[in-house]
C-alpha positions as CSV (number, residue, x, y, z in Angstrom):
1,M,-52.1,22.9,39.7
2,S,-50.4,26.2,39.0
3,N,-50.4,27.6,35.5
4,E,-46.6,27.5,35.5
5,K,-46.5,23.8,36.3
6,R,-49.2,23.1,33.7
7,D,-47.3,25.1,31.1
8,R,-44.1,23.0,31.7
9,E,-46.1,19.8,31.4
10,L,-47.4,21.1,28.0
11,G,-44.0,22.1,26.8
12,M,-44.6,25.8,26.7
13,D,-41.0,26.4,27.8
14,R,-39.5,24.2,25.1
15,A,-37.1,25.8,22.7
16,I,-38.5,24.7,19.3
17,P,-37.2,25.7,15.9
18,R,-40.3,27.6,14.7
19,R,-42.9,29.8,16.4
20,D,-44.5,31.7,13.5
21,F,-47.4,34.1,13.7
22,L,-48.8,34.9,10.3
23,N,-51.8,36.8,9.0
24,G,-53.6,35.1,6.2
25,M,-57.1,35.5,4.8
26,S,-59.8,33.9,7.1
27,L,-61.2,33.8,10.6
28,V,-60.6,30.0,10.6
29,I,-57.4,28.8,12.2
30,G,-55.9,25.6,10.7
31,G,-53.3,23.3,12.2
32,S,-50.8,20.7,11.1
33,L,-48.6,18.0,12.5
34,V,-45.8,17.1,10.1
35,G,-42.8,14.9,9.8
36,A,-39.4,16.3,9.2
37,N,-38.7,15.4,5.5
38,D,-35.7,16.8,3.6
39,F,-37.7,19.9,2.5
40,L,-38.9,20.6,6.1
41,S,-35.4,20.1,7.5
42,S,-34.0,22.7,5.1
43,M,-36.8,25.0,6.1
44,L,-36.0,24.6,9.8
45,A,-32.3,25.0,9.2
46,T,-32.9,28.5,7.8
47,A,-35.5,29.6,10.3
48,D,-33.5,32.6,11.4
49,K,-32.8,33.7,7.8
50,Q,-34.9,35.3,5.2
51,Y,-36.1,32.3,3.3
52,A,-38.2,32.3,0.1
53,P,-38.6,28.6,-0.9
54,E,-40.8,29.6,-3.8
55,K,-37.7,31.2,-5.4
56,E,-35.6,28.0,-5.2
57,P,-34.8,26.2,-8.5
58,G,-37.3,23.4,-9.1
59,Y,-39.7,24.7,-6.5
60,Y,-43.0,22.8,-6.9
61,P,-44.8,21.8,-3.7
62,P,-46.9,18.9,-5.2
63,S,-43.6,17.2,-6.1
64,K,-42.6,17.1,-2.4
65,T,-43.5,14.3,0.0
66,G,-44.7,14.9,3.5
67,M,-46.7,17.9,4.6
68,R,-48.9,19.4,1.9
69,G,-47.9,23.0,1.4
70,S,-45.1,22.9,3.9
71,H,-43.5,26.2,3.1
72,D,-43.6,29.7,4.3
73,G,-46.6,30.5,2.1
74,S,-48.8,27.7,3.5
75,W,-52.0,28.6,5.2
76,E,-51.8,26.1,7.9
77,V,-51.0,26.2,11.6
78,A,-48.1,23.8,11.5
79,H,-46.9,21.5,14.3
80,A,-43.9,19.5,13.1
81,M,-43.6,16.0,14.7
82,R,-40.2,14.4,15.1
83,D,-39.6,12.0,12.2
84,G,-38.1,9.1,14.2
85,K,-34.5,10.3,14.5
86,A,-35.0,11.7,18.0
87,W,-38.6,11.1,19.2
88,S,-39.9,8.4,16.8
89,R,-43.3,10.0,16.9
90,N,-46.1,9.4,14.3
91,W,-49.9,9.2,14.1
92,K,-50.1,5.9,16.1
93,A,-52.3,7.8,18.6
94,F,-55.0,8.2,16.0
95,E,-54.6,4.5,15.0
96,K,-54.9,3.4,18.6
97,L,-58.0,5.5,19.2
98,K,-59.5,4.6,15.8
99,V,-60.2,8.2,14.9
100,H,-59.2,10.5,12.0
101,S,-61.1,13.6,13.2
102,V,-62.5,14.7,16.6
103,S,-65.3,17.3,17.1
104,C,-64.7,19.3,20.2
105,P,-67.8,21.4,21.1
106,G,-67.1,24.0,23.8
107,S,-63.3,23.8,23.3
108,F,-61.0,26.5,22.1
109,F,-60.6,24.6,18.8
110,S,-63.8,23.3,17.4
111,G,-62.2,20.3,15.9
112,V,-59.0,18.4,15.2
113,E,-58.6,16.4,12.0
114,M,-56.0,14.6,10.0
115,D,-55.1,16.0,6.6
116,F,-57.1,15.0,3.5
117,P,-55.8,11.8,2.0
118,V,-54.8,13.3,-1.4
119,S,-51.9,12.2,-3.5
120,M,-51.0,13.7,-6.8
121,G,-47.8,13.8,-8.9
122,G,-44.9,13.2,-6.7
123,Y,-46.8,14.1,-3.5
124,E,-47.9,11.2,-1.3
125,F,-50.0,11.7,1.8
126,T,-49.0,9.8,4.9
127,Q,-49.7,6.0,4.4
128,K,-48.8,4.2,7.7
129,P,-49.4,5.0,11.4
130,D,-45.6,5.1,11.9
131,E,-45.2,7.9,9.5
132,P,-45.6,11.6,10.3
133,C,-49.0,13.2,9.6
134,V,-50.7,16.5,9.1
135,L,-53.5,17.8,11.4
136,H,-55.7,20.8,11.1
137,L,-57.2,22.6,14.2
138,H,-59.9,25.1,13.6
139,F,-60.8,28.2,15.7
140,A,-63.4,30.9,15.0
141,P,-63.8,33.7,17.5
142,L,-67.4,34.3,18.7
143,G,-68.1,38.0,18.2
144,E,-70.8,40.1,19.7
145,G,-73.7,41.8,17.9
146,A,-77.2,41.2,16.7
147,T,-76.4,40.3,13.1
148,A,-74.0,37.9,11.4
149,R,-72.2,40.9,9.9
150,D,-71.7,42.5,13.4
151,K,-70.5,39.2,14.8
152,Q,-68.0,38.9,12.0
153,R,-66.6,42.4,12.6
154,S,-66.3,42.0,16.4
155,G,-64.9,38.5,16.0
156,R,-62.3,39.8,13.6
157,A,-61.3,42.5,16.1
158,K,-61.1,40.0,18.9
159,L,-58.9,37.7,16.8
160,M,-56.4,40.5,16.1
161,T,-55.8,41.1,19.9
162,M,-55.1,37.4,20.7
163,Q,-51.4,36.6,21.4
164,F,-49.4,33.6,20.1
165,A,-49.0,32.1,23.5
166,L,-52.7,31.8,23.9
167,F,-52.9,29.7,20.7
168,E,-49.9,27.6,21.6
169,R,-51.2,26.8,25.1
170,N,-54.6,25.7,23.7
171,I,-53.0,23.7,20.9
172,R,-50.8,21.8,23.3
173,D,-53.5,21.4,25.9
174,Q,-56.3,20.3,23.6
175,L,-54.1,17.9,21.6
176,G,-52.9,16.4,24.9
177,R,-56.5,15.9,26.1
178,V,-57.8,14.6,22.8
179,L,-55.0,12.1,22.1
180,D,-53.7,11.3,25.6
181,E,-55.1,7.7,25.7
182,G,-53.4,7.2,22.3
183,G,-50.0,8.0,23.8
184,F,-49.6,11.6,22.5
185,D,-47.3,13.9,24.6
186,P,-47.8,17.6,23.8
187,A,-44.5,18.5,25.5
188,S,-42.4,16.3,23.2
189,D,-44.3,15.6,20.1
190,I,-44.8,19.1,18.8
191,E,-41.6,20.5,17.2
192,A,-42.8,23.7,15.5
193,I,-45.9,25.9,15.6
194,T,-47.2,28.4,13.1
195,V,-50.4,30.2,13.8
196,N,-52.0,31.8,10.8
197,R,-54.8,34.3,11.6
198,W,-57.0,34.9,8.6
199,P,-58.2,38.3,9.7
200,H,-60.6,39.5,7.0
201,G,-62.7,36.3,6.9
202,Y,-64.3,34.5,4.0
203,A,-66.1,36.5,1.4
204,Y,-69.3,37.7,3.2
205,E,-72.3,35.7,2.0
206,Y,-75.6,37.7,2.2
207,N,-78.1,36.4,4.7
208,S,-81.8,36.9,3.9
209,L,-82.5,37.2,7.6
210,Y,-80.4,40.3,8.1
211,D,-79.5,41.7,4.6
212,P,-81.8,43.6,2.2
213,V,-82.7,42.2,-1.2
214,W,-81.0,44.6,-3.5
215,P,-82.2,45.3,-7.1
216,P,-80.1,43.6,-9.8
217,G,-76.7,45.2,-10.1
218,Q,-77.1,47.1,-6.8
219,A,-75.7,44.6,-4.3
220,P,-72.5,45.8,-2.7
221,N,-70.5,43.0,-4.3
222,E,-71.9,43.9,-7.7
223,I,-71.1,47.6,-7.3
224,G,-67.6,46.7,-6.0
225,R,-66.7,44.5,-9.0
226,Q,-67.4,47.1,-11.7
227,P,-64.5,47.6,-14.1
228,F,-62.0,50.4,-13.3
229,G,-60.6,51.5,-16.6
230,R,-59.0,48.4,-18.1
231,I,-59.0,46.5,-14.8
232,H,-61.7,43.9,-14.3
233,I,-62.4,42.2,-11.0
234,A,-62.6,38.5,-10.6
235,N,-62.6,36.7,-7.2
236,S,-65.0,35.0,-4.8
237,D,-65.6,38.3,-3.0
238,A,-67.0,39.6,-6.3
239,G,-69.7,37.0,-6.1
240,A,-70.2,37.2,-2.3
241,F,-69.7,33.4,-2.1
242,A,-66.5,32.1,-0.6
243,Y,-65.8,29.1,-2.7
244,T,-63.6,28.1,-5.6
245,N,-66.5,27.5,-8.0
246,E,-67.6,31.1,-7.5
247,A,-64.1,32.4,-8.1
248,I,-64.1,30.5,-11.4
249,D,-67.5,31.8,-12.3
250,Q,-66.4,35.4,-11.6
251,G,-63.3,34.8,-13.7
252,Y,-65.5,33.8,-16.6
253,R,-67.7,36.8,-16.1
254,A,-64.8,39.2,-16.0
255,V,-63.4,37.7,-19.3
256,Q,-66.8,38.1,-20.9
257,E,-66.8,41.7,-19.9
258,I,-63.5,42.2,-21.6
259,V,-64.7,40.3,-24.7
260,A,-67.8,42.4,-24.9
261,R,-65.8,45.7,-24.7
262,K,-63.6,44.6,-27.6
263,A,-66.6,43.5,-29.7
């Protein structure tokens, strides 16, 4: 089969409301399938305009229903599924296949998974198979080099040369292959795609196999988080550990530094 014919089968030639290419903050690529709720509809209607939903009166994403973080600042790769008005699509394919996540070793995306079932405030995650859903697709470029640090650097460089069409083709192809027996059609079920390249990667975590053991206070992250005048540094990078609990710990440390200076 020619590439052109396969592209048409996948829907590569479809005119869809959104094809966004964003640069975020990690080497991992995420993905989402969403339904067109009122908030998403208004977002799609202004796709060609400068739109800042966070500046709208009453803006508070948790109060919205549908896709978690469905705004221009979201980190996800978003694929919007038709909400029933035109295509009547949903997550029945997952229900039919009896899966919520699929590991795909050797594929472009290492996995496909439904969104976390979290509800809070006015936000409700998808409840029934005939409702739209959110999916995440993950991609991490395999870099070259002898150490993890070298692989991270070369992988980041590789990521920044990859074009949107490459991601879209693999999104459509892989979802079609994974969900085909459940009735998913990559040419008609995907309404919008936003690829977010997170180019600088997670905070680098030191590896005892490759990194030296620095004396206390001499590790690169410890040197880099030193106060600069009245500015104190607090984030996960400051602790060389890419998780929320570390960011909280570093925030506590920075506050203690300020308290100690005023004492």
